[in-house]
ZASE-389114 format. One line per 10 residues: number of its first residue (from 0); their letters; for each residue x, y negated, z negated of C-alpha. Coordinates in pm, whole numbers, plus 50000, padded with zeros to 5 digits. Each point is the difference from the previous one (the first is absolute). Last residue first. Layout:
% residues N
NUM	A	X/Y/Z ~ ...;
***
This chain:
% residues 681
680	QYRLLNKLEK	58419/19714/82493 ~ 50116/50263/49718 ~ 49826/50299/50156 ~ 50142/49865/50367 ~ 50390/50034/49908 ~ 49919/50356/49818 ~ 49825/50117/50332 ~ 50276/49856/50240 ~ 50272/50199/49827 ~ 49843/50329/49997;
670	LDTIPKKCVN	49890/49940/50384 ~ 50379/49932/50057 ~ 50127/49728/50291 ~ 49968/49699/49771 ~ 50185/49667/50111 ~ 50141/49826/49689 ~ 49721/49700/49893 ~ 49982/49679/50220 ~ 49974/49649/49821 ~ 49807/49725/50186;
660	NECVYVTTAG	49708/49956/49723 ~ 49952/50422/50105 ~ 50164/50237/50234 ~ 49944/50395/50049 ~ 50172/50205/50271 ~ 49901/50345/50010 ~ 50209/50256/50217 ~ 49925/50289/50236 ~ 50317/50176/50021 ~ 50252/49972/50320;
650	DIPKRGKVFP	50312/49864/49764 ~ 49772/49722/49907 ~ 49672/49931/50236 ~ 49936/49702/50107 ~ 49894/49612/49882 ~ 50209/49775/50204 ~ 49738/49787/50072 ~ 49668/50070/49802 ~ 49982/49657/49814 ~ 49918/49829/50272;
640	IIEQLESNDL	49636/50165/50078 ~ 49869/49814/50293 ~ 50335/50005/50231 ~ 50124/50329/49818 ~ 49659/50165/50080 ~ 50069/49873/50391 ~ 50328/50104/50043 ~ 49872/50362/49962 ~ 50332/50240/50037 ~ 50120/49979/49631;
630	RSLAVVKNPI	49643/50065/49911 ~ 49953/49926/49584 ~ 49658/50084/49834 ~ 49895/49729/49789 ~ 49823/49976/49618 ~ 49902/49730/49859 ~ 49995/49966/49574 ~ 49823/49843/49721 ~ 49743/50267/49889 ~ 50245/50288/49944;
620	YYSWIQDIFE	49791/50282/49902 ~ 50165/50279/50094 ~ 49914/50326/50260 ~ 50015/49770/50283 ~ 50414/49965/49991 ~ 50062/50404/49938 ~ 49721/50065/50268 ~ 50233/49725/50221 ~ 50331/50212/49929 ~ 49852/50334/50080;
610	KEERNDKPAI	49828/49885/50324 ~ 50335/49856/50130 ~ 50191/50335/49925 ~ 49752/50169/50196 ~ 49977/49737/50315 ~ 50399/49985/50025 ~ 50272/49781/49832 ~ 49771/49742/49906 ~ 50157/49650/49895 ~ 49694/49890/49722;
600	VIEKVGSMLL	49985/49680/49891 ~ 49871/49848/49662 ~ 49966/49637/49929 ~ 49894/49928/49666 ~ 49782/49673/49949 ~ 50111/49751/49747 ~ 49873/49996/49618 ~ 49831/49614/50069 ~ 49913/50062/50355 ~ 49821/50335/49945;
590	DISNLMSTFA	49868/49905/49644 ~ 49864/49644/50196 ~ 49774/50291/50184 ~ 49901/50193/49709 ~ 49892/49679/49843 ~ 49794/49926/50312 ~ 49818/50341/49937 ~ 49920/49915/49631 ~ 49869/49626/50013 ~ 49657/49991/49806;
580	APHSELRDKF	50251/50114/49723 ~ 50196/49713/50041 ~ 49699/49715/49889 ~ 50236/49694/49927 ~ 50336/50101/50136 ~ 49918/50108/50324 ~ 49761/49704/50087 ~ 50246/49751/49931 ~ 50218/50196/50219 ~ 49785/50055/50318;
570	QTITTEAIKR	50198/49769/50221 ~ 50296/50166/49874 ~ 49909/50351/50077 ~ 49952/49844/50371 ~ 50286/49803/50035 ~ 50207/50326/49886 ~ 49856/50242/50289 ~ 50057/49711/50288 ~ 50375/49957/49850 ~ 50012/50376/50039;
560	YEMKGTLESL	49866/50046/50335 ~ 50234/49751/50107 ~ 50289/50139/49876 ~ 50008/50256/50306 ~ 50234/50266/49919 ~ 49751/50273/50206 ~ 49949/50275/49705 ~ 50045/49776/49718 ~ 49756/49703/50145 ~ 49775/50266/50059;
550	KILNSVAISN	49940/50105/49652 ~ 50000/49676/49868 ~ 49711/49880/50245 ~ 49830/50291/49945 ~ 49969/49970/49645 ~ 49931/49642/50050 ~ 49695/50101/50250 ~ 49864/50233/49739 ~ 49957/49780/49726 ~ 49872/49717/50239;
540	GSPIVGDDIT	49722/50263/50134 ~ 49860/50059/49672 ~ 50045/50330/49809 ~ 49669/50203/50004 ~ 49838/50111/49688 ~ 50043/49595/49912 ~ 50325/49818/50050 ~ 49955/49663/50032 ~ 50265/49799/50207 ~ 49721/49796/50222;
530	KVRAPLESDK	50018/49725/50246 ~ 49638/49929/50137 ~ 49927/49710/50274 ~ 49699/49800/49853 ~ 49688/49916/50188 ~ 49991/50353/50231 ~ 50016/49922/50354 ~ 50360/50133/50058 ~ 50222/49840/50265 ~ 50328/50040/49750;
520	ETKYFGGHEK	49937/50428/49986 ~ 49914/50136/49666 ~ 50141/50097/49717 ~ 50265/49745/49927 ~ 50360/50111/49966 ~ 50259/49820/49796 ~ 50211/49707/49992 ~ 49945/49640/49978 ~ 50046/49848/50343 ~ 50036/50317/50229;
510	DLFVDIMSQN	49652/50151/49808 ~ 50056/50322/50186 ~ 49699/50148/50173 ~ 50009/50022/50358 ~ 50385/49956/50096 ~ 50103/50222/49718 ~ 49722/50266/50058 ~ 50144/50008/50359 ~ 50388/50062/49873 ~ 49856/50262/49777;
500	IELGIKLYEL	49820/50160/50291 ~ 50289/50011/50225 ~ 50209/50141/49710 ~ 49790/50312/49949 ~ 49996/50060/50370 ~ 50371/49993/49976 ~ 50005/50198/49698 ~ 49727/50265/50142 ~ 50176/50033/50326 ~ 50355/50095/49795;
490	NFTTEYLDIL	49865/50350/49936 ~ 50179/50067/49678 ~ 49718/50216/49935 ~ 49908/49953/49624 ~ 50204/49683/49970 ~ 49843/49857/50305 ~ 49644/50107/49878 ~ 50062/49779/49655 ~ 50130/49720/50226 ~ 49677/50024/50203;
480	ASVLFAYDEL	49757/50064/49702 ~ 50174/49629/49859 ~ 49911/49837/50339 ~ 49632/50149/50021 ~ 49965/49865/49582 ~ 50133/49686/50086 ~ 49806/49909/50336 ~ 49667/50146/49888 ~ 50060/49824/49642 ~ 50036/49660/50144;
470	FGVTQSRGNR	49676/50053/50212 ~ 49924/50111/50356 ~ 49791/49910/50305 ~ 49662/50067/50003 ~ 49891/50102/50353 ~ 49962/50369/49901 ~ 50191/50268/50217 ~ 49794/50290/50151 ~ 49754/50226/49821 ~ 50104/49875/49671;
460	FYRYLKNKNW	50384/49870/49954 ~ 50070/49743/49757 ~ 50140/49622/49921 ~ 50204/49958/50335 ~ 50341/49883/50012 ~ 50170/49758/50236 ~ 50334/49991/50168 ~ 49857/50100/50357 ~ 49811/50277/49849 ~ 49987/50190/49710;
450	LENLILRASS	49678/50134/49908 ~ 49917/50309/50256 ~ 50373/50141/50090 ~ 50166/49892/49681 ~ 49705/50091/49771 ~ 49943/50348/50174 ~ 50368/50078/49995 ~ 50028/49938/49638 ~ 49707/50188/49906 ~ 50163/50331/50196;
440	EAANLFKKEK	50321/49960/49832 ~ 49827/49961/49641 ~ 49812/50362/50060 ~ 50322/50171/50169 ~ 50205/49900/49666 ~ 49732/50126/49795 ~ 49996/50341/50227 ~ 50385/50030/49963 ~ 49960/50118/49709 ~ 50331/49945/49760;
430	LVQYGLAMSS	49835/49919/49672 ~ 50205/49686/49903 ~ 50093/49866/50344 ~ 49708/50096/50164 ~ 49778/49837/49752 ~ 50216/49708/50025 ~ 49899/49968/50342 ~ 49609/50059/49935 ~ 50010/49727/49702 ~ 50188/49746/50247;
420	ITLANWSTLI	49679/50070/50287 ~ 49750/50027/49703 ~ 50114/49591/49932 ~ 49996/49915/50365 ~ 49685/50195/50018 ~ 49882/49759/49763 ~ 50153/49680/50185 ~ 49877/50100/50371 ~ 49636/50098/49878 ~ 49876/50277/50199;
410	KDDLHPRKRK	49596/50007/50002 ~ 49826/50288/49885 ~ 49792/49919/49710 ~ 49878/50344/49915 ~ 49673/50031/49869 ~ 49967/50277/49671 ~ 49940/50382/50104 ~ 49683/50199/50070 ~ 50105/50277/49799 ~ 50142/50330/50196;
400	RREKLLIKKA	50345/49839/49906 ~ 49951/50075/49613 ~ 49950/50358/50075 ~ 50393/50042/50147 ~ 50108/49759/49699 ~ 49809/50247/49770 ~ 50181/50334/50155 ~ 50324/49821/50051 ~ 50019/49939/49642 ~ 49877/50320/49882;
390	KMIDEISKPS	50278/50181/50141 ~ 50249/49699/49887 ~ 49879/50059/49651 ~ 50021/50403/50036 ~ 50354/49982/50135 ~ 50106/49691/49773 ~ 49881/50241/49677 ~ 50189/50341/50150 ~ 50351/49762/50035 ~ 49959/49926/49647;
380	LEEQRKGCFL	49915/49663/49889 ~ 50222/49677/49938 ~ 50061/49863/50335 ~ 49646/50006/50073 ~ 49977/49702/49774 ~ 49708/50047/49698 ~ 49719/49776/49952 ~ 49867/49964/50350 ~ 49660/49828/50060 ~ 49676/50068/50223;
370	INRSNFNGIV	49727/49748/50033 ~ 49706/50214/49857 ~ 49630/49938/50005 ~ 49772/49896/49738 ~ 50032/49621/50123 ~ 50364/50002/49986 ~ 50205/50233/49712 ~ 49819/50323/50039 ~ 49749/50159/49716 ~ 50061/50359/50111;
360	SIGYYEAAVD	50364/49950/50027 ~ 50305/50014/50254 ~ 50293/49870/49876 ~ 50223/50085/50332 ~ 50205/50257/49819 ~ 49752/50146/49768 ~ 49699/50011/50281 ~ 50233/50068/50301 ~ 50119/50341/49765 ~ 49684/50083/49913;
350	GLRKGLIEYI	49822/49987/50322 ~ 50305/50211/50127 ~ 49897/50264/49817 ~ 49612/49925/49968 ~ 49919/49978/50422 ~ 50157/49681/50184 ~ 49730/49825/50171 ~ 49699/50119/49778 ~ 50263/49954/49687 ~ 50039/49603/50118;
340	EKYDWAYYTG	49644/49900/50109 ~ 49914/50126/49664 ~ 50150/49728/49800 ~ 49915/49756/50276 ~ 50320/49794/50188 ~ 50072/49642/50080 ~ 50231/49895/50290 ~ 49730/49958/50261 ~ 49729/49845/49773 ~ 50272/49769/49856;
330	EEGNVDADQA	49768/49661/50090 ~ 49655/50042/50139 ~ 49863/49784/50345 ~ 50009/50328/50230 ~ 50342/50062/49890 ~ 50183/49712/49834 ~ 50386/49940/49887 ~ 50119/49925/50348 ~ 50306/50148/50197 ~ 50249/49762/50078;
320	SYFGGKPRMM	50251/49837/50280 ~ 50059/50257/50277 ~ 50388/50121/50085 ~ 50156/49960/50337 ~ 50096/50261/50219 ~ 49768/50189/50271 ~ 49806/50205/49791 ~ 49936/49713/49769 ~ 50121/50087/49663 ~ 49818/49931/49674;
310	EDLIWDLIEK	49891/50379/49903 ~ 50224/50254/50025 ~ 50303/49770/50054 ~ 49891/49744/49702 ~ 49933/50315/49778 ~ 50316/50153/50083 ~ 50186/49698/49895 ~ 49818/49993/49689 ~ 50060/50328/49946 ~ 50376/49953/50066;
300	SIRSYFADRI	50046/49764/49776 ~ 49783/50187/49698 ~ 50267/50317/50097 ~ 50311/49792/49966 ~ 49913/49825/49682 ~ 49916/50347/49812 ~ 50363/50096/50177 ~ 50141/49829/49686 ~ 50352/49844/50151 ~ 50040/49680/49796;
290	KQYTNLYVYA	50061/49707/50263 ~ 49911/50179/50342 ~ 49671/50159/49869 ~ 49937/49600/49864 ~ 50082/49863/50322 ~ 49741/50277/50175 ~ 49689/49948/49727 ~ 50054/49632/50058 ~ 50012/50021/50396 ~ 49652/50226/49963;
280	LLANDYLMKE	49865/49730/49783 ~ 50073/49726/50279 ~ 49832/50191/50272 ~ 49714/50127/49816 ~ 49923/49651/49870 ~ 50028/49849/50355 ~ 49819/50283/50177 ~ 49699/49931/49773 ~ 49745/50272/49884 ~ 49666/49872/49831;
270	FHPVMWNRDT	49945/50173/49712 ~ 49907/49751/49702 ~ 50139/50263/49774 ~ 49927/50189/49682 ~ 50271/50128/49798 ~ 50271/49772/50026 ~ 50065/49986/49608 ~ 49861/49640/49984 ~ 49715/50019/50215 ~ 49849/49844/50296;
260	SYRHFGGALQ	50315/50132/50159 ~ 50130/49881/50335 ~ 50027/50033/50373 ~ 49977/50385/50018 ~ 50334/50180/50019 ~ 50106/50299/50234 ~ 50012/50357/50006 ~ 49701/50232/50174 ~ 49951/50212/49681 ~ 50053/49771/49706;
250	DYIGGSVMAN	49902/49697/50112 ~ 50212/49762/49774 ~ 49802/49722/49853 ~ 49803/50300/49824 ~ 50292/50049/49753 ~ 50324/50178/49945 ~ 50204/49867/50333 ~ 49908/49614/49833 ~ 50136/50143/49642 ~ 50305/50128/50143;
240	LSSTVIKLSL	50099/49696/50226 ~ 49956/49753/49681 ~ 50213/50253/49797 ~ 50295/49997/50240 ~ 49960/49606/50018 ~ 49952/49894/49640 ~ 50254/50309/49884 ~ 50258/49838/50297 ~ 49984/49640/49873 ~ 49988/50107/49642;
230	EIGERHYHRL	50373/50167/50046 ~ 50182/49690/50099 ~ 50300/50116/50243 ~ 50044/49623/50076 ~ 49975/50059/50417 ~ 49869/50352/50065 ~ 49739/49930/49747 ~ 49915/49659/50154 ~ 49948/50086/50318 ~ 49736/50266/49825;
220	LFSLYTPMPF	49832/49703/49859 ~ 49989/49841/50290 ~ 49854/50261/50196 ~ 49736/50060/49711 ~ 49890/49661/49992 ~ 49948/50022/50406 ~ 49856/50297/49999 ~ 49666/49848/49788 ~ 49814/50278/49908 ~ 49701/49826/49967;
210	KPASGFGKGI	49737/50020/49677 ~ 49687/49850/49932 ~ 50045/50019/49738 ~ 50316/49898/49755 ~ 50316/49870/50143 ~ 50277/50225/50117 ~ 50063/50382/50043 ~ 50010/50202/49704 ~ 49627/50068/49829 ~ 50189/49990/49695;
200	SDYLLTLNEY	50295/49820/49988 ~ 49830/49714/50251 ~ 50263/49832/50143 ~ 49963/49630/50039 ~ 50215/49894/49690 ~ 50274/50246/50199 ~ 49948/49818/50315 ~ 50067/49654/49841 ~ 50317/50150/49837 ~ 50130/50110/50343;
190	VEQFISPSIS	49885/49684/50132 ~ 50205/49776/49738 ~ 50332/50258/50046 ~ 49958/49926/50395 ~ 49984/49647/49973 ~ 50282/49967/49778 ~ 50216/50036/50328 ~ 49948/49590/50052 ~ 49879/49906/50332 ~ 50219/49776/50110;
180	ELSTKISYKD	49911/49650/50036 ~ 49903/49823/50344 ~ 49675/49941/49912 ~ 49751/49927/50289 ~ 49652/49862/49983 ~ 49709/50225/50063 ~ 49719/49868/50196 ~ 49766/50310/49968 ~ 49863/49956/49635 ~ 49981/49619/50135;
170	KLTQIIRDSD	49783/50069/50281 ~ 49789/50223/49829 ~ 49932/49726/49742 ~ 49944/49783/50330 ~ 49753/50236/50110 ~ 49786/50007/49683 ~ 50019/49580/49981 ~ 49888/50004/50353 ~ 49727/50241/49912 ~ 49815/49808/49723;
160	QIIKERKEHW	50037/49641/50181 ~ 49809/50211/50296 ~ 49755/50158/49738 ~ 49961/49622/49826 ~ 49875/49868/50327 ~ 49782/50265/50107 ~ 49777/49949/49724 ~ 49648/50043/50115 ~ 50019/50160/50268 ~ 50283/50261/49899;
150	IKNISGLIQI	49872/50009/49678 ~ 49667/50106/50116 ~ 50145/50309/50234 ~ 50246/50086/49724 ~ 49729/50034/49770 ~ 49781/50242/50184 ~ 50271/50217/50109 ~ 50099/50044/49654 ~ 49634/50062/49929 ~ 50018/50269/50270;
140	FSPMGHRPEP	50299/50149/49871 ~ 49825/50042/49677 ~ 50159/49794/49724 ~ 50236/50183/49707 ~ 49901/49990/49616 ~ 50011/50387/50014 ~ 49717/50000/50283 ~ 49861/49820/50242 ~ 49858/50226/50265 ~ 50234/50048/50355;
130	PFYTGGYFPK	50313/50041/49777 ~ 50272/49774/50141 ~ 50342/50151/50054 ~ 50325/49768/50006 ~ 50002/49639/49913 ~ 49960/49695/50218 ~ 49970/49587/50002 ~ 50128/49688/50185 ~ 50251/50189/50242 ~ 50159/49767/50307;
120	LDPTLFVNLP	49965/50127/50360 ~ 49936/49714/50176 ~ 49592/50098/50027 ~ 50013/49983/49589 ~ 50038/50345/49858 ~ 49820/50255/49774 ~ 50215/50267/49868 ~ 49858/50362/49984 ~ 50296/50270/49901 ~ 49849/50359/50007;
110	WGSTGTMRQV	50270/50060/49854 ~ 50198/49842/49692 ~ 50064/49657/49837 ~ 49932/49851/49673 ~ 50162/49670/49802 ~ 49661/49828/50171 ~ 50124/49698/50209 ~ 50355/50077/50019 ~ 49959/50392/50040 ~ 49751/49901/50248;
100	ARMYIEDIDP	50251/49764/50157 ~ 50271/50285/49997 ~ 49749/50255/50191 ~ 49947/49758/50210 ~ 50373/49929/50126 ~ 50084/50388/49974 ~ 49715/50149/50179 ~ 50029/49735/50331 ~ 50363/50115/49979 ~ 49965/50340/49986;
90	REERDVKISV	49783/50014/50326 ~ 49975/50391/50089 ~ 49987/50136/49676 ~ 49779/49737/49849 ~ 49743/50079/50273 ~ 49792/49665/50039 ~ 49675/49919/50071 ~ 49849/49662/50032 ~ 49674/49893/49974 ~ 49872/49622/50093;
80	FHKNLIEAVK	49750/49944/49757 ~ 49647/49834/49940 ~ 49769/50177/50248 ~ 50177/50323/50062 ~ 50130/50011/49651 ~ 49647/49963/49872 ~ 49859/50203/50239 ~ 50256/50285/49927 ~ 49944/50002/49640 ~ 49613/50031/50031;
70	DDEFSEKEMV	50047/50284/50256 ~ 50264/50228/49785 ~ 50277/50187/50190 ~ 50195/49711/49807 ~ 49894/50056/49702 ~ 49971/50305/49771 ~ 50104/50239/50322 ~ 50338/49750/50052 ~ 50021/49892/49656 ~ 50079/50395/49922;
60	HCWHCTSYGI	50230/50103/50280 ~ 50236/49676/49915 ~ 49984/50114/49648 ~ 50138/50375/50125 ~ 50304/49864/50227 ~ 50073/50186/50265 ~ 49904/49813/50282 ~ 50212/49677/49880 ~ 49841/49672/49865 ~ 49979/49636/50064;
50	SLLIPKNEKK	49650/49752/49999 ~ 50044/49681/50128 ~ 49657/49835/49962 ~ 50083/49676/50202 ~ 49804/49646/49924 ~ 49790/49866/50275 ~ 50041/49687/50239 ~ 49837/50170/50286 ~ 50375/49872/50200 ~ 50204/50049/49755;
40	ARDIAGRGWP	49909/50383/49922 ~ 49935/50091/50345 ~ 50408/49866/50060 ~ 50126/50245/49694 ~ 49775/50291/50147 ~ 50138/49962/50357 ~ 50357/49900/49893 ~ 50051/50327/49792 ~ 49915/50236/49752 ~ 49698/50247/50071;
30	LWKVPNYAHQ	49654/49909/50032 ~ 49729/50142/49787 ~ 49629/49965/50102 ~ 49868/50135/49681 ~ 49743/50282/50078 ~ 50291/50226/49991 ~ 50081/50227/50293 ~ 50363/49902/50055 ~ 50064/49976/49618 ~ 50215/50414/49994;
20	LLYPSKENIL	50161/49886/50308 ~ 50147/49703/49845 ~ 50164/50228/49763 ~ 50085/50241/50242 ~ 50205/49724/50153 ~ 50014/50000/50393 ~ 49742/49699/50069 ~ 49729/50032/50246 ~ 49706/50096/49776 ~ 50071/49706/49775;
10	ANPKNSELKG	49793/49732/50198 ~ 49664/50150/49917 ~ 49835/50336/50063 ~ 49655/50088/50075 ~ 49884/50311/49849 ~ 49701/49800/49777 ~ 49842/50089/49708 ~ 50039/49701/49765 ~ 50030/50191/49593 ~ 49797/49836/49760;
0	M	50062/49899/49654;
***
């Protein structure tokens, strides 16, 4: 195939999305999603090619190079189709509905996602990557385009009928009828049993290759161990966390996780690094450290958070979205090492140290090169060995940073930043390093100053605010982050703004008739309005919204929040009970509702004692808690959080009040007594 030589940009040149801008000089006359593109398809009576991806997607790059930069492909698309490009990270609502449609049609899904639509946006054919030539029984992309064009003109009525059926199936999926029956507590045991069956006792983690870290599964199991004391739950968590850090999926030099492993043993990753993966995994490592006090987990969580600060943080606040897998079209070259190269850089002595510790060999483990992995914990080595390893690590990282770096997707997504704010806040609580709190607060300031405006939240920031309005996950994750910031700083402004955003979320997304939250605003142009609770790698918006509502009900005393949470849960009861392992984050929220929320109030004598008592509370894994700081002279605080009223230092000593299910324990003024109480919460 030939390439069309042209420097003339298409309509994507005016977009903010890095992914859309990557395609701005394709010869395909791409249009961004919007009324203009849809009206053109209707006016010209042409089918739409909707192509969805993201800027750090390896196979998106491959298909662009093979097909979307090709003049023959461009000629066909420009003549017979209206071509629309969508960044899935910018418009997760579009991605959700058409991903579901392709799953229904083909049984598979992924990115790039290429879907053919009628002018009224109903899907009738789709798939993922299409090759430039016939391969492994797959037709070429040009053959597919020819076939679609032919049937559009010869069998259009059948296409419209088929697309109507697909959309009705999707509408049925999202139109869930409310069940008022309670959720059985046995559901937690059922999910535990399902996850033990999914657990790979050899490679660790869940399932087979490709293998994703699945922090939502790990969080559920850690909470299950905390509640039930079943040792296998903890073993699955710790063995999986240990194995992932040992493998090549973990960046042994800079910290942070790649997106997934291509093999069972976490050795060869798909080299993208996503902000959300690392935020969620840092949270799990921190929680695990809180629970079992193994310094290994605090070290790894610190390395993850440090990597985010070093490589993913915008200087003026906010966290970037992702790093690409590729450099110059080749995957993983930035991270891999030649055997001789190691010794040229480090010399014989440190080279031997690095070769043994990182598993470096002459034959390599990745295209004759070496992806670094680690079979030993630093915590098990001598001080001298650790010193040598850290020297070698520092030198290799400095050398690696001289290489051409992978592309950085520098848009700042509200939802992913909110996840990171929560992890940074917890990082400060557990690790006691102020830089993590500073980063969390600077990201919150950016979002609240630039993306929260007149009761409307926007999706992302890149060289200014996007015009894409926020989705349920943006609102829910941000409210959760603001609750976390309040419980870290006790700055009431965070809670006040969180309550405002939570109310906007209710106003915009709540299904007031049946319960549950839609993903999109009511006036979305999509053919079906999405309402989901599926927890994948990232928790669903509904799951986090329920958790927020329960916590806010406890903090504020407003029972209407709890009622909305309960109706949201019962709205999805049938799906929860038929496939419970798909909803582990929602089940954590249900546990919060069923087990009861622990109210912890600190009434400080002075700042020094205040910090000692707060640090003691932060040091324990207590997932079902809300924490407030009592200020007797703050009437606004007492109005917003009524249960702090009357909570004061007893006999001039800092006092902690712990209440649960409308029952309060004896006020505590002694640190040792507090420690003994929290140990068993």
